[in-house]
C-alpha positions as CSV (number, residue, x, y, z in Angstrom):
1,X,188.5,36.7,108.4
2,X,187.8,35.1,111.7
3,X,188.8,31.9,113.2
4,X,186.3,28.9,113.2
5,X,185.5,25.9,115.2
6,X,182.7,23.3,115.2
7,X,179.4,24.0,116.9
8,X,179.2,20.7,118.7
9,X,181.3,17.5,119.0
10,X,180.9,14.6,116.7
11,X,181.9,10.9,116.8
12,X,183.1,8.5,114.1
13,X,184.2,4.9,114.4
14,X,186.3,3.0,112.1
15,X,189.4,1.0,111.5
16,X,193.1,2.0,111.4
17,X,194.5,1.5,108.0
18,X,197.8,0.2,109.1
19,X,197.1,-1.1,112.5
20,X,193.8,-2.7,111.6
21,X,192.6,-1.7,115.1
22,X,189.0,-0.5,115.9
23,X,189.2,3.3,116.5
24,X,186.7,5.5,118.2
25,X,187.2,9.2,117.4
26,X,185.5,12.2,118.9
27,X,186.1,15.7,117.7
28,X,185.3,18.6,120.1
29,X,185.1,22.4,119.6
30,X,188.2,24.2,120.8
31,X,188.9,27.8,121.9
32,X,190.6,30.5,119.8
33,X,194.2,30.0,118.8
34,X,194.0,26.3,120.0
35,X,194.9,24.7,116.6
36,X,194.5,21.1,115.8
37,X,195.4,18.9,118.8
38,X,195.0,15.1,119.3
39,X,194.4,13.5,122.7
40,X,195.1,9.7,123.2
41,X,192.5,8.8,125.9
42,X,193.6,5.1,125.8
43,X,196.8,6.1,127.5
44,X,197.2,7.0,131.2
45,X,197.1,10.8,131.7
46,X,195.7,11.1,128.2
47,X,198.7,12.9,126.5
48,X,198.0,15.6,124.0
49,X,200.0,16.1,120.8
50,X,199.7,19.2,118.7
51,X,199.3,18.6,114.9
52,X,202.4,20.8,113.9
53,X,205.3,19.9,111.7
54,X,207.7,20.0,114.6
55,X,206.0,16.9,116.0
56,X,206.2,14.8,112.8
57,X,208.1,11.5,113.6
58,X,207.4,9.5,110.5
59,X,206.2,9.9,106.9
60,X,206.3,6.2,105.8
61,X,203.1,5.6,104.0
62,X,201.3,8.2,106.1
63,X,202.0,11.2,108.2
64,X,202.7,10.4,111.9
65,X,203.1,12.8,114.8
66,X,204.4,11.9,118.1
67,X,205.7,12.8,121.6
68,X,208.4,10.6,123.1
69,X,207.0,7.1,122.4
70,X,203.3,8.0,121.9
71,X,202.3,8.4,118.3
72,X,199.2,9.3,116.2
73,X,199.3,8.2,112.5
74,X,197.3,8.7,109.3
75,X,196.3,12.2,110.3
76,X,196.4,13.8,106.9
77,X,192.9,13.0,105.6
78,X,191.3,14.4,108.7
79,X,193.5,17.6,108.7
80,X,192.7,18.2,105.0
81,X,189.0,18.0,106.0
82,X,189.4,20.7,108.6
83,X,191.3,23.0,106.2
84,X,188.7,22.4,103.5
85,X,186.0,23.2,105.9
86,X,187.7,26.4,107.1
87,X,188.2,25.0,110.7
88,X,191.0,26.5,112.8
89,X,190.5,24.9,116.3
90,X,189.5,21.4,117.4
91,X,190.5,18.8,119.9
92,X,190.5,15.2,118.6
93,X,190.1,12.3,121.1
94,X,191.3,8.8,120.0
95,X,191.2,5.6,121.8
96,X,193.9,4.1,119.4
97,X,197.1,5.2,117.7
98,X,195.6,5.9,114.3
99,X,192.9,8.0,112.8
100,X,190.2,5.8,111.2
101,X,190.8,5.4,107.4
102,X,187.0,5.4,106.7
103,X,186.6,5.2,102.8
104,X,190.2,6.4,102.2
105,X,189.2,9.9,101.5
106,X,188.1,12.9,103.5
107,X,184.3,12.7,102.8
108,X,183.2,11.1,106.1
109,X,185.1,13.8,108.0
110,X,183.7,16.6,105.8
111,X,180.1,15.2,106.1
112,X,180.4,15.0,109.9
113,X,181.8,18.6,110.1
114,X,178.8,19.9,108.0
115,X,176.3,18.1,110.0
116,X,177.3,19.7,113.3
117,X,178.0,23.1,111.6
118,X,180.7,25.6,111.9
119,X,180.9,28.4,114.6
120,X,182.7,31.7,113.9
121,X,185.0,32.9,116.7
122,X,186.1,36.4,117.8
123,X,189.7,36.1,117.1
124,X,191.2,37.0,113.6
125,X,192.7,34.2,111.5
126,X,196.3,34.5,111.1
127,X,197.5,33.6,107.6
128,X,200.8,32.6,106.0
129,X,201.0,34.8,103.0
130,X,203.5,33.9,100.3
131,X,205.1,37.2,99.5
132,X,208.0,36.0,97.2
133,X,208.0,33.0,95.0
134,X,210.5,30.2,95.3
135,X,211.1,26.6,94.1
136,X,212.1,23.7,96.3
137,X,213.3,20.3,95.0
138,X,213.6,17.3,97.4
139,X,216.7,15.7,96.0
140,X,215.9,12.5,97.9
141,X,212.5,11.9,96.3
142,X,212.7,13.9,93.1
143,X,209.7,15.9,94.2
144,X,209.4,19.5,92.9
145,X,207.5,22.4,94.3
146,X,206.9,25.9,93.0
147,X,205.4,28.3,95.5
148,X,204.1,31.7,94.4
149,X,202.0,34.6,95.8
150,X,198.2,34.4,95.3
151,X,195.1,35.8,97.2
152,X,193.7,32.3,97.4
153,X,195.0,28.9,98.5
154,X,195.6,27.5,94.9
155,X,197.1,23.9,94.5
156,X,198.1,22.0,91.5
157,X,199.5,18.4,91.7
158,X,201.1,16.5,88.9
159,X,201.9,12.7,89.1
160,X,203.7,10.3,86.9
161,X,204.4,6.8,88.2
162,X,205.4,5.3,84.8
163,X,202.1,3.5,85.0
164,X,200.3,2.3,81.9
165,X,196.9,2.5,83.8
166,X,197.4,6.0,85.3
167,X,199.5,7.7,82.7
168,X,200.4,11.3,83.6
169,X,197.8,13.0,85.6
170,X,197.3,16.5,87.2
171,X,194.6,18.0,89.5
172,X,193.8,21.6,90.2
173,X,192.2,23.3,93.2
174,X,192.0,27.0,92.5
175,X,189.8,27.8,95.5
176,X,189.9,26.0,98.9
177,X,186.0,26.4,99.0
178,X,185.7,23.8,96.3
179,X,187.6,21.2,98.3
180,X,184.4,19.3,99.4
181,X,183.2,18.5,96.0
182,X,186.4,18.5,94.0
183,X,189.0,16.8,96.2
184,X,187.5,15.4,99.5
185,X,186.0,12.3,97.7
186,X,189.4,11.2,96.2
187,X,190.5,8.0,97.8
188,X,193.9,6.8,98.7
189,X,195.6,4.5,96.2
190,X,198.5,2.1,95.8
191,X,199.9,-0.2,93.2
192,X,199.3,-4.0,93.6
193,X,203.0,-4.9,94.0
194,X,203.0,-2.3,96.9
195,X,199.9,-3.8,98.5
196,X,201.4,-7.3,98.5
197,X,204.7,-6.2,99.9
198,X,202.9,-4.3,102.8
199,X,200.7,-7.3,103.5
200,X,203.6,-9.5,103.6
201,X,205.3,-7.2,106.1
202,X,202.3,-7.2,108.4
203,X,201.1,-3.7,107.4
204,X,197.8,-2.1,106.1
205,X,196.0,-4.6,108.3
206,X,192.9,-2.3,108.0
207,X,193.1,-2.0,104.2
208,X,190.6,-3.5,101.9
209,X,189.0,-2.7,98.5
210,X,186.6,-0.5,100.2
211,X,188.9,2.1,101.4
212,X,191.6,2.1,98.8
213,X,192.1,2.1,95.0
214,X,194.5,-0.5,93.9
215,X,196.3,-0.1,90.6
216,X,197.2,-3.1,88.4
217,X,199.7,-2.6,85.6
218,X,200.5,-6.3,84.9
219,X,198.4,-9.1,83.5
220,X,197.2,-11.4,86.1
221,X,196.4,-15.1,85.7
222,X,193.5,-17.0,87.2
223,X,196.0,-18.4,89.8
224,X,197.3,-15.0,90.6
225,X,193.8,-13.8,91.2
226,X,193.1,-16.8,93.4
227,X,196.3,-16.2,95.4
228,X,195.2,-12.5,95.8
229,X,191.8,-13.5,97.1
230,X,193.3,-15.5,99.8
231,X,195.9,-12.9,100.8
232,X,193.3,-10.0,100.8
233,X,190.7,-12.2,102.3
234,X,188.0,-11.1,99.8
235,X,186.2,-13.4,97.2
236,X,185.3,-12.4,93.7
237,X,187.9,-9.7,93.1
238,X,188.2,-8.6,89.4
239,X,190.3,-6.2,87.4
240,X,188.5,-3.5,85.6
241,X,190.5,-1.0,83.4
242,X,193.5,-1.6,85.5
243,X,191.8,-1.2,88.8
244,X,191.5,-4.1,91.3
245,X,188.2,-3.0,92.8
246,X,184.6,-3.5,92.6
247,X,183.8,0.2,92.2
248,X,184.5,2.6,89.6
249,X,186.9,5.6,90.1
250,X,185.1,8.6,91.4
251,X,187.2,10.9,89.0
252,X,189.1,10.0,86.0
253,X,192.1,11.6,87.8
254,X,191.3,10.4,91.3
255,X,194.9,9.5,92.2
256,X,196.1,13.0,91.3
257,X,193.2,14.5,93.4
258,X,194.1,12.3,96.3
259,X,197.7,13.5,96.1
260,X,196.3,17.1,96.2
261,X,194.2,16.0,99.3
262,X,197.5,14.8,101.0
263,X,199.3,18.0,100.2
264,X,196.4,20.0,101.9
265,X,196.4,17.7,104.9
266,X,200.3,17.7,105.3
267,X,200.6,21.4,104.9
268,X,197.9,22.0,107.6
269,X,200.9,21.2,109.9
270,X,202.3,24.6,109.2
271,X,199.7,25.7,111.6
272,X,198.3,28.6,109.6
273,X,196.0,28.9,106.7
274,X,198.0,29.7,103.5
275,X,197.6,32.4,101.0
276,X,199.7,31.2,98.0
277,X,199.9,29.1,94.9
278,X,201.6,25.7,95.1
279,X,202.4,23.5,92.2
280,X,203.6,20.0,93.3
281,X,205.2,17.6,90.9
282,X,205.2,14.0,92.2
283,X,204.4,14.9,95.8
284,X,204.5,12.5,98.8
285,X,204.2,12.8,102.6
286,X,208.0,13.0,103.1
287,X,208.5,15.8,100.7
288,X,205.2,17.6,101.8
289,X,206.4,17.7,105.4
290,X,209.8,19.1,104.2
291,X,207.9,21.9,102.4
292,X,205.8,22.4,105.4
293,X,208.9,23.0,107.5
294,X,210.1,25.6,104.9
295,X,206.7,27.3,105.0
296,X,206.6,27.4,108.8
297,X,210.1,29.0,108.8
298,X,208.8,31.7,106.4
299,X,205.8,32.4,108.7
300,X,207.9,32.7,111.7
301,X,210.2,35.2,109.9
302,X,207.1,37.1,108.7
303,X,205.7,37.2,112.3
304,X,209.0,38.5,113.6
305,X,209.1,41.3,110.9
306,X,205.4,42.0,111.0
307,X,205.7,45.2,113.0
308,X,208.5,46.7,110.8
309,X,207.3,49.3,108.5
310,X,208.0,49.0,104.9
311,X,209.9,52.0,103.4
312,X,209.5,52.7,99.7
313,X,211.7,55.8,98.9
314,X,209.8,56.3,95.7
315,X,206.4,57.0,97.4
316,X,205.7,60.7,98.4
317,X,206.0,61.4,102.1
318,X,203.1,62.4,104.2
319,X,205.2,65.3,105.5
320,X,208.5,66.3,103.9
321,X,211.4,68.1,105.7
322,X,210.0,71.6,105.3
323,X,206.6,70.6,106.5
324,X,208.2,68.9,109.7
325,X,210.2,72.1,110.2
326,X,206.8,73.9,110.2
327,X,205.5,71.7,113.0
328,X,208.6,71.2,115.2
329,X,210.8,73.9,116.8
330,X,214.0,72.0,115.9
331,X,216.5,73.1,113.3
332,X,219.8,71.8,112.1
333,X,221.8,70.2,113.6
334,X,219.0,69.0,115.9
335,X,216.2,68.3,113.5
336,X,216.6,64.5,113.3
337,X,213.6,63.5,111.1
338,X,213.9,63.9,107.4
339,X,210.3,62.9,106.4
340,X,207.1,61.1,107.7
341,X,206.0,58.2,105.6
342,X,203.0,57.0,107.6
343,X,200.6,58.5,110.1
344,X,197.7,56.6,111.7
345,X,195.5,57.3,114.7
346,X,197.9,55.6,117.1
347,X,201.2,55.4,115.3
348,X,203.6,57.4,113.2
349,X,206.6,56.3,111.0
350,X,209.5,58.6,110.2
351,X,212.8,58.4,108.3
352,X,216.3,59.7,109.2
353,X,218.9,59.2,106.5
354,X,222.4,59.0,108.3
355,X,225.3,60.5,106.4
356,X,228.9,60.9,107.2
357,X,228.5,64.7,107.4
358,X,226.3,64.6,110.6
359,X,227.9,67.0,113.0
360,X,227.7,64.6,115.9
361,X,230.1,62.3,114.1
362,X,232.9,64.9,114.6
363,X,233.2,64.3,118.2
364,X,231.5,60.8,118.8
365,X,233.9,58.0,117.9
366,X,235.4,60.2,115.1
367,X,237.5,57.3,113.8
368,X,234.6,54.8,114.0
369,X,231.5,56.9,113.5
370,X,228.4,55.7,115.4
371,X,225.2,57.5,116.0
372,X,224.8,58.3,119.7
373,X,221.9,56.2,121.2
374,X,220.4,59.1,123.0
375,X,220.0,60.9,119.6
376,X,218.2,57.9,118.3
377,X,215.8,58.4,121.3
378,X,215.6,62.1,120.4
379,X,214.8,61.2,116.8
380,X,212.0,58.9,118.0
381,X,210.7,61.7,120.3
382,X,210.6,64.2,117.4
383,X,208.6,61.6,115.3
384,X,206.2,61.0,118.2
385,X,205.8,64.8,118.4
386,X,204.6,64.9,114.9
387,X,201.8,62.4,115.7
388,X,200.8,64.5,118.9
389,X,201.0,67.7,117.1
390,X,198.9,66.4,114.1
391,X,196.0,66.3,116.5
392,X,196.1,69.9,117.4
393,X,195.4,73.2,115.7
394,X,198.3,75.4,114.9
395,X,200.9,72.8,115.5
396,X,203.8,75.3,115.2
397,X,202.5,77.0,118.3
398,X,203.1,74.0,120.6
399,X,206.4,72.5,121.9
400,X,207.1,68.8,122.9
401,X,209.2,68.2,126.0
402,X,210.7,64.8,127.2
403,X,209.5,63.6,130.6
404,X,211.2,60.2,130.8
405,X,212.6,57.2,129.0
406,X,212.0,53.6,130.2
407,X,213.2,50.2,129.1
408,X,215.6,51.7,126.6
409,X,217.8,49.1,124.7
410,X,220.3,49.4,121.9
411,X,220.6,46.4,119.7
412,X,222.7,47.5,116.6
413,X,225.1,50.3,115.7
414,X,223.8,53.0,113.5
415,X,226.5,54.2,111.1
416,X,226.9,56.5,108.0
417,X,224.9,55.2,105.1
418,X,222.1,53.7,107.2
419,X,218.5,54.7,106.8
420,X,216.9,54.8,110.1
421,X,213.2,53.8,110.3
422,X,211.5,55.5,113.3
423,X,208.3,53.9,114.5
424,X,206.3,55.4,117.5
425,X,203.1,53.8,118.8
426,X,200.8,55.2,121.4
427,X,200.6,53.0,124.5
428,X,197.8,55.0,126.0
429,X,195.4,57.8,124.9
430,X,196.9,61.3,125.0
431,X,195.5,63.1,128.2
432,X,196.4,66.6,129.3
433,X,199.1,66.7,126.8
434,X,200.9,63.6,128.1
435,X,202.1,61.4,125.4
436,X,203.2,57.8,126.3
437,X,204.6,55.9,123.4
438,X,206.6,52.8,122.4
439,X,209.5,53.6,120.1
440,X,211.5,51.4,117.8
441,X,214.1,52.1,115.3
442,X,215.1,49.8,112.5
443,X,217.8,49.7,109.8
444,X,216.3,47.5,107.1
445,X,214.8,44.5,109.0
446,X,217.1,44.8,112.0
447,X,216.1,46.3,115.3
448,X,218.5,49.2,116.1
449,X,217.0,50.5,119.4
450,X,213.8,50.6,121.4
451,X,212.2,52.2,124.5
452,X,209.2,53.7,126.1
453,X,209.2,57.4,125.8
454,X,206.9,59.9,127.8
455,X,206.6,63.5,126.7
456,X,204.3,66.4,127.1
457,X,203.0,68.9,124.5
458,X,202.8,72.4,125.8
459,X,201.6,75.5,124.1
460,X,204.6,77.8,123.4
461,X,204.8,81.3,124.8
């Protein structure tokens, strides 16, 4: 799957939910591997802040990123729209500190993206793939997450606010391609007592009954309604089925769907599209960001280990020891490859099982047996020889000779009981029998040694 950006820029104007400021936002196409970045054009030198979990500075009522004393808040609904539209790279310019709230959902952003269109880019998309399931509980908030492997981005949210009006709700998104119709229209919501408290504290200056669903669990008198009208600045408000609003809910479980929208937006801060199933119970911005940090750490570990071959001893090898002996002129004690488990056009992977009976242990640190580093390089060279010889006829009639070693480094001791994974990759095409390869050895997930090896295959006399 390729990365995507938008075909042309688009502009939206609105109001910041918490600041009440008028906001002019323009979203531009961006190059490959750019990610989501915000630019504050109302500030001198127009600082740019990447939308990554490392830059989150607050999760109080919305997700806020910042750099030094410059912040951008309420980014989650916009980021969710990018993920739901399969967008990887954009630059967002703002002339204020907050993304416009629009109608409290992601619909306006989704519509704008669809209007300008999506452009496929050349670079491949890099995914975070959940390979092993795990659970995460945020003790501070009581939020629980279960994360499991899946081929799709599959999210379930469950909410329970002990509300008579809402009851217990859940929302499900089994395919991110359904985000536009199933999740994007769900508006942000709050309970009446929260709204009054926020208004009293000078917050949600841009909030009104057009961009939020207000839940009412208590019975209000006529005087209470009159007081609210004055506080909110809107006449003729009414309560219908526990909702302080003039419009009906867009979905019977709209609050649960909006919580799912927030999960998608907050987890966009991982910086990679996700392949996995996430079940979130009582999610909120603070806990979502904590999960995003855990997921990013998993991704970074995966990227570090991505080049390490996976060795499954139960799978039959490509070449066993006898077949290797039929290709290489080496014999005990200098045949240092036990089997070949992978062979591609430009790489080969071999295995060497290190036992206490290796003859080199008799004279090399006999009281503290360590495999000599030069023999690790020799094992790599023999593995690389298999790749080179697999491309010629009558492999047993050719010999492989070392020419040089460069940039050789030893990172870890190799001792009896270790299984040495030997990986050789061509750095350039084989010409006139010259083979230039990058070699790496691993014990489990740990790098043991590495180097650039050059050899030549010559027909034996």
